[in-house]
C-alpha positions as CSV (number, residue, x, y, z in Angstrom):
1,X,-46.7,51.5,27.6
2,X,-43.9,50.7,25.2
3,X,-40.3,51.0,26.4
4,X,-38.9,51.1,22.8
5,X,-37.0,54.3,22.0
6,X,-38.7,56.9,19.9
7,X,-37.3,57.3,16.4
8,X,-37.2,61.1,15.7
9,X,-34.8,61.4,12.8
10,X,-36.4,62.9,9.7
11,X,-34.7,60.7,7.2
12,X,-33.7,57.2,8.4
13,X,-30.5,55.9,6.9
14,X,-30.5,52.9,4.5
15,X,-28.9,50.9,7.3
16,X,-31.7,51.7,9.7
17,X,-34.3,50.8,7.1
18,X,-32.5,47.6,6.3
19,X,-32.4,46.7,10.0
20,X,-36.1,46.5,10.1
21,X,-36.7,45.1,6.6
22,X,-34.3,42.3,7.3
23,X,-36.7,41.0,9.9
24,X,-39.1,39.5,7.5
25,X,-39.8,35.8,7.1
26,X,-40.7,33.5,4.2
27,X,-44.2,35.0,4.0
28,X,-42.8,38.5,3.6
29,X,-44.3,40.0,6.7
30,X,-42.0,42.3,8.7
31,X,-41.8,41.5,12.4
32,X,-40.5,44.3,14.5
33,X,-37.4,43.3,16.5
34,X,-37.5,44.0,20.2
35,X,-36.4,47.5,21.2
36,X,-37.0,48.8,17.6
37,X,-38.8,52.1,17.6
38,X,-42.3,51.8,16.2
39,X,-41.7,55.1,14.4
40,X,-38.9,53.5,12.3
41,X,-41.5,50.9,11.0
42,X,-43.9,53.8,10.3
43,X,-41.2,55.7,8.4
44,X,-40.5,52.5,6.3
45,X,-44.2,52.3,5.5
46,X,-44.5,55.9,4.6
47,X,-41.5,55.6,2.3
48,X,-43.0,52.6,0.6
49,X,-40.6,49.9,1.8
50,X,-43.4,48.1,3.8
51,X,-47.0,47.8,2.5
52,X,-50.0,48.8,4.5
53,X,-50.6,45.1,5.2
54,X,-47.0,44.8,6.7
55,X,-45.3,43.0,3.8
56,X,-41.9,44.0,2.4
57,X,-42.6,45.7,-0.9
58,X,-40.7,45.5,-4.2
59,X,-38.9,48.7,-3.2
60,X,-38.0,47.2,0.1
61,X,-36.6,44.0,-1.5
62,X,-34.6,46.2,-3.8
63,X,-33.1,48.1,-0.9
64,X,-32.3,44.8,0.9
65,X,-30.6,43.5,-2.2
66,X,-28.5,46.6,-2.7
67,X,-27.5,46.6,0.9
68,X,-26.5,42.9,0.8
69,X,-24.4,43.5,-2.3
70,X,-22.4,46.2,-0.6
71,X,-21.9,44.2,2.6
């Protein structure tokens, strides 16, 4: 049984999406950080930021770039 909190928000914020997308490595695969709700990863996939294979998509990279420019 997972002890990660359940993500129940309808529309995750950009910051929440970036928090999971930012955990990708050189190969582009997203690795879920400890204590990150699995449902946030699922939302990111449904919204097109992560591919079905678990890679950051072009849309996801664009969000990461926009967020980094603001920070």
